[in-house]
C-alpha positions, -999 to 999 in steps of 0.1 A, spaced: 184 323 273 174 361 280 192 394 274 190 422 292 191 457 277 197 487 297 192 518 287 201 549 314 181 583 304 209 604 315 236 608 295 242 622 264 240 621 230 251 607 195 263 640 178 263 620 149 230 607 151 217 641 164 185 649 134 171 686 159 140 689 174 111 687 159 106 724 136 138 715 126 157 740 149 188 729 161 199 729 197 226 742 204 254 724 192 276 731 226 246 717 253 249 688 225 285 683 234 278 681 270 250 656 272 278 633 250 303 641 271 283 632 307 264 600 285 296 589 280 304 590 318 273 574 331 274 545 303 316 542 320 302 542 353 275 514 346 300 491 337 327 500 366 298 494 388 289 458 375 328 445 393 318 461 423 312 429 448 281 441 478 295 415 496 333 431 505 319 464 494 351 468 474 363 461 434 380 425 439 413 424 450 427 457 453 421 479 485 438 506 471 425 508 436 392 504 456 393 530 472 403 550 442 376 534 422 350 545 443 366 581 446 362 584 407 319 572 412 326 599 438 339 620 412 312 611 385 283 620 409 295 654 416 299 663 379 267 653 371 242 652 398 235 615 391 233 602 431 231 564 418 264 548 434 256 572 475 245 538 486 274 520 474 302 545 486 281 539 520 279 507 525 320 503 518 326 526 545 302 509 568 315 473 557 356 482 554 356 504 579 369 480 609 401 457 612 406 428 591 434 404 591 463 401 563 448 383 535 409 392 533 416 429 520 454 433 515 481 415 517 485 436 546 461 438 580 441 465 581 440 478 612 404 492 615 398 529 600 409 526 566 449 522 578 473 497 570 515 493 576 510 513 535 504 549 544 498 560 506 469 533 505 457 551 541 461 581 515 438 571 489 415 562 513 411 592 534 414 612 499 385 592 492 356 601 520 368 642 516 349 631 482 321 609 498 317 644 525 315 670 493 292 647 476 271 640 508 277 659 539 280 639 559 303 645 588 317 606 596 332 607 558 348 637 569 358 626 604 371 593 590 395 613 564 407 634 597 412 602 614 434 590 585 449 619 584 464 618 623 475 583 611 491 592 586 509 621 607 526 601 626 547 591 603 554 629 592 598 627 604 618 656 601 650 636 616 652 618 582 659 643 548 642 675 570 606 663 570 583 643 544 561 615 550 572 576 551 557 555 527 551 525 550 554 516 586 587 500 584 599 536 573 621 527 544 611 547 516 600 583 515 581 592 481 563 614 455 529 596 463 526 596 500 541 635 497 521 644 474 488 624 489 496 641 524 495 678 508 466 677 491 446 663 521 458 688 547 447 713 526 415 693 521 407 691 557 416 725 566 395 738 537 362 713 556 369 720 588 357 758 605 384 775 622 413 754 618 446 767 615 466 727 625 456 711 592 466 746 573 502 748 591 507 709 582 500 718 548 522 746 543 554 730 563 542 700 538 541 719 504 575 740 516 594 704 524 581 690 493 593 720 467 629 715 481 635 680 482 642 676 446 612 653 435 609 675 412 630 679 386 648 707 367 621 697 339 591 701 363 584 666 360 579 646 399 606 620 403 592 583 421 609 594 455 642 601 473 672 580 483 685 565 512 710 599 512 681 620 504 685 627 467 662 623 439 665 593 431 653 601 392 634 571 391 606 572 364 580 601 361 542 585 367 515 601 357 497 601 397 525 614 405 523 640 388 484 644 393 489 649 424 518 676 423 488 696 402 466 690 431 485 698 459 497 733 455 461 735 439 444 728 470 469 750 488 456 778 469 422 780 476 429 774 512 459 804 509 449 821 479 480 827 475 488 834 438 519 812 434 507 786 444 484 781 413 514 797 393 531 761 405 500 742 401 502 751 366 535 748 357 538 712 372 506 710 343 522 723 312 555 703 319 534 676 321 516 682 288 547 687 271 566 659 283 569 618 275 544 614 295 517 629 258 524 611 231 510 623 201 484 643 225 471 610 239 480 606 283 506 578 283 518 556 308 555 542 300 539 504 309 519 513 280 541 507 250 532 479 231 564 461 243 557 463 281 526 453 304 514 482 338 508 465 367 475 462 384 488 496 407 501 511 371 467 504 352 453 535 376 480 562 375 460 581 342 430 586 358 447 602 387 464 627 366 429 633 347 413 639 385 438 668 392 443 683 354 399 692 358 401 707 386 431 727 374 416 735 345 381 742 366 398 771 389 417 783 355 390 776 329 428 775 307 415 761 273 447 744 270 438 722 304 396 718 288 413 705 248 430 686 268 408 664 287 387 665 260 412 651 233 417 622 264 381 614 265 379 616 224 407 591 225 393 562 249 361 564 235 370 560 202 400 538 202 404 524 236 365 507 244 354 473 236 318 460 222 315 453 259 317 497 267 347 484 284 375 510 285 412 497 281 449 506 299 463 521 262 440 549 255 449 558 218 446 523 215 469 492 203 477 459 214 499 435 209 504 391 212 524 392 242 513 427 257 480 428 250 455 461 258 439 451 291 402 456 301 390 456 336 376 475 364 409 487 373 411 502 336 377 512 334 380 533 365 412 552 353 396 559 316 361 573 338 385 595 354 393 612 319 360 612 307 343 636 339 372 657 330 354 666 301 320 673 316 317 709 315 313 723 354 279 730 347 261 696 332 233 693 314 196 686 327 186 665 306 204 639 288 199 606 269 220 571 266 215 536 265 237 502 272 233 469 271 232 443 298 247 413 283 267 431 264 275 397 250 255 369 244 262 331 235 238 309 216 251 273 203 226 261 174 227 227 165 248 214 135 226 213 110 196 223 129 163 233 104 147 249 132 154 286 149 168 295 182 144 323 199 159 343 228 142 363 252 156 402 255 148 428 274 148 464 270 152 483 306 149 522 302 161 548 320 155 587 327 165 612 355 151 643 338 122 659 362 91 655 339 77 623 326 98 620 296 87 591 266 118 570 253 114 554 220 132 524 216 139 509 182 163 475 177 174 465 147 191 432 136 208 415 107 196 408 80 168 375 84 164 378 120 133 389 132 126 411 165 98 419 184 82 443 188 106 461 170 98 497 179 83 504 214 83 534 241 80 538 278 71 568 300 94 573 324 85 598 355 112 604 383 108 604 420 131 636 424 159 620 446 185 620 423 183 583 409 166 574 378 133 560 372 134 531 354 111 508 334 115 474 310 98 460 276 106 427 267 112 420 232 115 387 215 147 377 193 148 349 165 179 341 150 168 318 116 183 282 109 218 279 96 234 316 113 269 305 103 291 311 136 303 344 142 295 380 157 260 396 148 250 431 163 213 441 178 216 476 179 195 497 196 185 533 189 166 554 222 149 586 210 133 613 235 125 653 230 138 671 228 154 655 198 183 634 223 196 606 206 218 575 219 228 542 196 241 510 214 244 476 205 245 439 216 265 407 203 256 376 201 279 349 194 268 323 170 293 295 182 295 259 171 318 249 194 329 273 232 367 275 237 376 312 252 404 325 278 400 338 310 398 379 307 390 381 269 364 394 251 352 363 239 346 350 278 320 383 284 297 357 261 294 327 283 301 347 314 266 345 333 278 357 367 311 380 371 301 373 411 329 394 426 356 377 410 392 392 396 415 386 367 451 382 376 484 393 360 486 355 351 461 357 329 434 341 354 401 348 363 396 341 400 376 337 431 384 342 463 370 348 497 329 347 495 333 357 455 327 334 427 319 330 392 300 315 366 297 304 335 271 292 309 264 266 283 234 276 259 236 239 247 213 231 214 177 212 225 192 180 206 223 178 225 226 142 246 259 151 259 285 173 264 315 184 287 339 209 295 379 215 293 391 242 322 424 251 330 426 259 365 453 262 391 454 271 434 423 265 456 394 261 434 359 246 438 341 240 412 309 228 411 281 223 382 243 226 378 216 226 355 193 256 369 218 278 382 204 271 414 214 235 433 254 230 429 267 197 428 312 198 435 331 181 410 360 191 411 382 209 450 415 213 460 419 203 496 456 220 499 462 256 505 483 262 474 484 294 470 513 299 440 497 281 408 517 247 409 490 229 406 478 242 373 461 221 353 435 208 327 402 192 339 376 179 316 340 173 333 313 150 324 285 177 318 258 152 306 239 147 341 233 186 344 220 186 310 184 208 325 152 209 307 165 242 281 202 221 277 225 248 296 245 235 325 260 259 345 300 260 360 306 277 387 339 287 406 344 294 441 375 291 467 383 264 489 402 281 516 382 315 518 395 328 545 433 331 535 424 357 500 435 336 475 411 316 454 408 293 425 416 308 388 403 297 357 428 302 325 414 287 297 382 269 290 365 244 260 332 227 261 316 205 235 286 186 229 272 158 210 242 156 189 226 131 174 
């Protein structure tokens, strides 16, 4: 079995571990804090990208959410100068700009140019491509944003409520999100298209209508939309609507220089910070309560708020906004981060049995926006961080075995400093374990293209015989001059049995390849279309027989392998079931697939890849027999 440890030497310090450069002269504390901010954002962005599906060029099974996640990666690159994800942005653009039938990218048909019957979905893609243009200056991104804008313009309708963009093609609802997007987008287009007047006129008209619509209530908070008789519906104040309402007049202020627009942006931000949207200093969605759960859409709302609050903080330099952003980053990092560096839904932390704190790529993207907002505009040019891949590793020792278990570990170090950088690597293991070499170093040289340089160090880890079941940390500290240091860890899970729920922290140790899979609201890990996921069970060398039980539903194909390459299908649904009505436990004999190293691989794919539903796994157990 193997463990890959990735060290990204581009992003920050752990201030508690800072000892100062040689000679005892301390670095400036502000520089240390700024480097820490970059580090956290870098680590979180790497974890987010782990969920990116390179075949579909998106984040699994969410069309508009993918646009917001991609824009978050664009925000990260603009903020830090790291250009690691430019190719993913372009790949997503080129792969997804065409039409798609319903069920392939969204439950809706995608008409082409990132448009569909959901007008707000198109709006998120347009805003993303403006960010891609700002990052790369490639005209095709701005052209696409304008094309989407022209599509949205067709749903501006003064005949109902005096104006406003319809939320959907059926023209059933005028709401805050679509119209907040519209004001922001039209102002962004004006500010980037030389000589424009048309987009500015549309933006000014839309803002005047938005302000007069009644959706902004007397407390300066944005209700969700309008009733059929054009009055505010008084519906939930969601953070993303409030964020768009902050960002819309702010971009229009940049277009016009009208100080009243900037004042309105500040008024809406101040109202939010003094409202129930902030609980004990932490941005909190109403569905974050311990007796509630947020759906897949709501998981990303808070990050959108932080995107536009960051913009306001940059524009005004107001310490209140900067202090608030710093507080969000601190609570996310301290209270809402698991051992795999995943960031959850509840930024203040907290969980309950019936409504657990959720960790997935949507919550990762949202919380990443909080970390990005805490990165100074003038990000430091040199910093240090480390991540570990896989962040959890499972070991199945023989019961009563007298022999130790050895594992190969690879440390990958990364640096973006312009000069050659020596990175020292120190590994600490639990008492009685052995790591060789325990200390090492690499010298990294960047190519100057904005992407970090990488090198690897192989390590050998020995887990002593008789180690009890439990989770054990491998702690890695990386350092480089002048005085930069960062500490991270991986978790080795020693387990005599396999027993986990899909989507849980325990699952990560057994998940060999996520393969573009996603997590459903019902609690399953699912593979749809061309996506897949693979579990690996590293049974002891003495294993003579093994079996696994999977709780599965919908359109599954389950295959087994002894090497992770040659597969045999052992279970397949032959009906197009989409409602979970076939959910059941299935026990599989793994014995014929025990490979040379006694590891067995279990792969789940989609029996009907054309319709976008796929197969889901809820719970997995595996047992084995030794002499």
